[in-house]
C-alpha positions in Angstrom: -2.7 10.3 6.0 -5.1 10.0 3.0 -8.3 9.8 5.4 -9.1 11.1 8.4 -11.2 8.6 10.6 -11.5 11.1 13.8 -15.0 11.3 13.4 -16.5 8.1 11.5 -19.1 6.9 12.6 -20.2 2.7 12.5 -23.7 2.5 11.1 -24.7 -1.4 9.9 -22.9 -4.4 9.8 -23.1 -8.0 7.9 -20.9 -10.9 8.8 -20.8 -13.6 6.4 -18.3 -16.4 5.5 -17.0 -17.2 2.4 -15.9 -20.7 1.0 -13.3 -21.8 -1.6 -15.1 -22.6 -4.8 -12.4 -24.9 -6.3 -12.9 -26.8 -3.3 -16.1 -26.7 -3.7 -16.5 -25.3 0.0 -20.2 -23.2 0.6 -20.7 -20.4 1.7 -22.3 -18.9 5.2 -24.8 -16.2 4.4 -26.5 -14.5 7.2 -30.4 -13.7 6.9 -30.0 -10.5 9.1 -27.4 -8.0 10.1 -25.3 -7.9 13.5 -25.5 -4.9 15.6 -22.9 -4.7 17.7 -23.0 -3.4 21.5 -20.6 -0.5 22.0 -17.8 -2.5 23.7 -17.3 -4.9 20.6 -18.2 -1.9 18.3 -15.1 -0.3 19.2 -13.1 -3.7 19.2 -14.5 -4.2 15.6 -14.0 -0.6 14.5 -10.4 -0.6 15.6 -9.9 -4.1 13.7 -11.3 -2.7 10.8 -9.7 0.8 10.3 -5.9 0.1 11.6 -4.1 -1.0 9.0 -5.9 1.9 6.6 -4.3 4.6 8.8 -0.8 3.7 7.2 -2.3 3.6 3.6 -0.5 5.7 1.4 -2.3 4.6 -2.5 -5.7 6.0 -3.4 -7.2 3.4 -6.1 -10.4 3.4 -8.0 -13.0 1.0 -9.3 -12.5 0.7 -13.2 -13.4 -1.2 -16.0 -12.4 -1.3 -19.7 -16.0 0.3 -20.6 -16.7 2.4 -17.8 -16.5 2.1 -13.8 -20.5 1.4 -14.4 -19.3 -1.9 -15.4 -17.5 -3.0 -12.6 -19.3 -5.0 -9.8 -18.3 -3.5 -6.7 -18.8 -0.4 -8.3 -22.6 -1.4 -8.3 -23.0 -3.1 -4.8 -20.9 0.1 -3.3 -23.4 2.4 -5.4 -26.6 1.2 -4.5 -25.7 1.2 -0.6 -25.1 4.5 -0.9 -28.0 5.2 -2.6 -30.3 3.1 -0.6 -28.5 2.1 3.0 -31.3 -0.1 3.2 -29.9 -2.2 1.3 -26.5 -3.2 3.1 -27.8 -6.9 3.6 -29.1 -7.9 0.2 -25.7 -5.7 -1.3 -23.4 -7.8 1.2 -25.0 -11.3 -0.4 -24.2 -10.2 -3.8 -20.5 -9.0 -2.4 -20.2 -12.3 -1.0 -21.4 -14.3 -4.2 -19.1 -12.2 -6.0 -16.0 -12.8 -3.8 -16.8 -16.6 -4.1 -17.0 -17.1 -8.1 -13.1 -15.3 -7.4 -12.4 -18.1 -5.3 -11.3 -20.8 -7.8 -8.0 -21.7 -7.0 -6.2 -24.0 -4.5 -4.5 -21.0 -2.9 -7.2 -18.7 -1.8 -8.1 -19.3 1.7 -11.7 -19.5 2.9 -12.8 -16.9 5.8 -15.0 -14.7 7.3 -16.3 -11.6 5.5 -17.6 -8.2 7.0 -19.0 -6.0 5.1 -20.1 -2.4 7.2 -21.4 0.8 6.4 -19.8 3.7 7.6 -20.2 7.6 7.9 -18.7 11.1 8.7 -15.1 9.9 6.9 -13.2 12.7 6.5 -11.9 12.4 2.5 -10.0 16.3 1.0 -12.3 18.5 3.7 -15.4 16.4 3.0 -17.3 13.9 5.3 -18.5 11.4 3.1 -20.0 7.6 3.7 -17.8 4.7 3.2 -18.4 0.9 2.3 -16.0 -1.5 3.8 -15.6 -4.7 3.0 -13.2 -7.2 5.3 -11.7 -10.4 5.0 -10.2 -12.5 7.6 -8.3 -15.5 7.0 -5.6 -16.5 9.1 -7.2 -18.4 12.1 -4.9 -19.0 15.3 -4.7 -21.0 18.6 -5.4 -19.9 21.9 -6.0 -21.1 25.1 -8.8 -20.8 27.5 -9.5 -21.5 30.8 -12.8 -23.1 32.6 -13.1 -23.4 36.2 -13.7 -27.2 36.9 -14.3 -27.8 40.8 -11.8 -26.3 42.4 -9.1 -26.0 39.7 -8.7 -24.7 36.4 -9.1 -26.4 33.2 -7.3 -25.2 29.9 -8.5 -26.1 26.7 -7.8 -24.8 23.1 -10.1 -23.1 20.7 -9.2 -21.1 17.3 -10.1 -17.5 16.1 -8.8 -14.7 14.4 -6.5 -12.2 15.6 -7.5 -8.1 16.4 -4.3 -6.8 15.5 -4.0 -7.5 12.1 -6.3 -7.5 9.1 -6.0 -9.8 6.2 -7.8 -8.2 3.4 -10.2 -5.1 3.4 -11.0 -2.2 0.9 -13.0 1.0 2.0 -15.2 2.2 -0.8 -15.5 6.1 0.1 -18.6 7.7 -1.5 -17.1 10.6 -3.4 -15.9 11.2 -7.1 -18.6 8.3 -8.6 -17.8 9.1 -12.3 -14.1 8.2 -11.9 -15.1 5.1 -10.1 -15.4 6.6 -6.6 -12.0 6.2 -4.2 -10.8 3.3 -2.3 -8.2 2.3 0.0 -7.1 -1.3 -0.2 -4.9 -3.7 2.1 -4.1 -6.9 1.5 -1.4 -8.4 4.3 -1.6 -11.8 3.4 -0.9 -11.6 -0.6 -0.5 -15.1 -1.8 -2.2 -14.6 -4.8 -1.4 -10.6 -6.0 -4.5 -10.6 -8.5 -6.9 -12.4 -6.5 -8.1 -9.4 -4.4 -6.7 -6.0 -6.0 -7.9 -6.8 -9.6 -9.9 -9.8 -9.9 -12.6 -9.1 -6.8 -12.6 -5.4 -6.3 -11.2 -4.5 -10.3 -9.1 -1.9 -9.0 -6.3 1.1 -10.3 -4.3 3.4 -8.8 -5.6 7.2 -9.0 -3.1 9.2 -11.0 -2.8 12.1 -9.1 0.7 14.4 -7.8 1.0 11.0 -5.1 1.3 8.4 -7.8 3.3 10.5 -10.2 6.1 11.5 -7.0 6.1 7.8 -5.6 6.4 6.4 -9.6 9.2 8.7 -10.4 11.2 8.2 -7.1 10.7 4.3 -7.9 11.8 4.9 -11.8 15.1 6.5 -10.2 15.6 3.4 -7.8 15.7 1.2 -11.1 17.6 3.3 -12.8 20.2 4.1 -10.2 20.4 -0.1 -10.1 20.5 -0.8 -13.6 22.2 2.4 -15.5 24.2 4.5 -13.1 25.8 1.5 -11.1 27.0 -0.6 -14.3 28.4 2.4 -16.1 30.2 4.0 -13.0 30.2 2.4 -9.2 28.0 1.6 -6.2 28.9 4.8 -4.4 27.9 7.0 -7.8 24.3 5.3 -7.7 23.9 6.2 -4.3 24.9 10.0 -5.3 22.4 9.5 -8.0 19.8 8.9 -5.8 20.4 11.1 -2.9 20.1 13.9 -5.6 17.0 12.4 -6.6 15.5 12.6 -3.6 16.8 15.9 -3.3 15.1 17.6 -6.3 11.9 16.2 -4.5 12.5 17.7 -1.2 13.6 21.1 -2.2 10.9 21.8 -4.9 7.6 22.3 -4.9 6.7 21.3 -7.9 8.2 18.6 -10.7 9.8 19.6 -14.4 11.3 16.7 -16.1 13.9 18.7 -18.0 14.5 20.6 -15.2 15.3 17.2 -13.2 17.2 15.2 -15.3 19.6 18.1 -15.9 20.3 18.4 -11.5 20.5 14.6 -11.6 21.8 13.2 -14.9 25.9 13.6 -14.9 25.9 13.8 -19.0 23.8 14.4 -21.9 23.7 10.6 -22.7 22.3 9.6 -19.5 19.7 12.3 -19.3 18.8 10.6 -22.8 18.8 7.1 -21.1 16.3 8.6 -18.2 14.0 9.8 -20.8 13.5 6.4 -21.9 13.3 5.6 -18.6 10.6 7.9 -18.3 8.6 6.8 -21.6 8.7 2.3 -19.9 7.1 3.6 -17.0 4.4 5.6 -18.9 5.2 8.9 -17.6 6.0 10.3 -20.6 2.7 12.9 -20.6 3.9 13.7 -16.6 6.3 16.3 -17.3 5.2 18.4 -15.0 3.0 18.1 -11.5 3.0 19.4 -7.9 5.3 17.4 -6.0 3.5 15.2 -3.1 5.6 15.6 0.0 3.7 12.7 2.3 4.7 10.5 -0.8 8.3 11.5 -0.6 8.2 10.1 2.7 6.8 7.0 2.2 8.8 6.3 -0.9 12.0 6.9 0.9 11.4 4.1 2.9 11.6 1.8 0.4 14.8 3.4 -1.2 18.0 0.7 -0.5 20.7 3.2 0.5 23.4 0.9 2.0 26.6 0.2 0.6 27.3 -3.4 1.0 30.7 -5.2 0.8 31.8 -8.9 0.4 33.9 -8.6 3.5 30.4 -8.1 5.9 31.0 -4.1 6.3 28.2 -2.0 5.2 27.9 1.9 4.6 24.6 3.1 4.7 24.1 6.9 3.6 21.6 9.4 4.6 19.8 10.1 1.1 18.5 13.1 2.6 21.9 14.9 2.7 23.1 14.6 -1.3 26.6 16.2 -0.2 27.6 13.2 2.4 28.7 11.0 -0.5 30.7 13.4 -2.5 32.3 15.4 0.2 32.9 12.6 2.9 33.0 9.5 0.9 36.1 8.4 -1.5 37.0 5.1 -3.5 40.0 4.2 -4.2 42.5 1.3 -5.1 45.2 -0.2 -3.1 48.0 -1.2 -5.1 50.2 -3.3 -2.5 46.7 -5.1 -1.2 44.9 -5.2 -4.8 41.9 -4.5 -2.8 39.7 -1.6 -3.6 38.5 0.5 -0.3 36.4 3.9 0.8 37.6 6.3 2.7 35.2 7.7 5.3 35.6 11.4 6.5 34.2 12.4 10.0 34.3 14.6 13.0 33.5 12.5 15.6 31.5 8.8 16.4 28.0 9.4 17.6 26.3 6.9 19.6 
């Protein structure tokens, strides 16, 4: 987990409603902060932070002329310097969000701007500004007594188990655009929240490089290894790549290429891929073990056959495909086959 919320404190909260500018919908701007009671404060805290506990990518606020030209950077900096400005800056955030809501697909919704303290980031307790947007309403029934019976009535509201959009701007590394966690569980427009509203880019650290190289390996296995060899060799390449990251504390590109590429020509192609991914300057770095775990979940490790049979491999065991799986061709049946060796079947 990138950030620890164990000691987080909920300080202040502003709630507004943003409309869709394209449809000429109006905003609703609250004129005061909302101060929830203790029970509702706990419910809101879970609603805001639940999705961030699975956040795996760290961002920062950017602009081509420097972070100080990023609108969200300035709103957050003002609140961090003067927390009493939360309501005023939340109005600026609402207007900034409204200006980006200029496409028919963008949904109106409730906007929560919250100030937190005691967020643990890399052994440092920092404050954080949270901006959360709830978009997807759901229908539910409410029962009301009427005489000696209960009468059901329908109503609409937002689900508390899933936040549509949100960001946490951490008050640290200001000169580099702060550190930001962002989620978008309703990505109808990939650019709207991350880039047009927030203006984010991923922080290029060990976690970023680890994930990027494993993504590179997956695409390289599909686009280069698979056409040159077969599905089995593709899985072997992926397995060897994951094994390298699992067994080493630091990454060295030349050593990596030598260990996973079966030929010099393929190693040269791997170098070309490195340039395509703009990773040619990241030849050496410390490997992030948490990033390996998250990246492995995205890697496809299944051999799918046209007879609806699938062979699933464990990418953490590079010897599995080389020692226990053989591929061949049956001349009599005129069909390819896989032969799998094992000791016993497991439940």
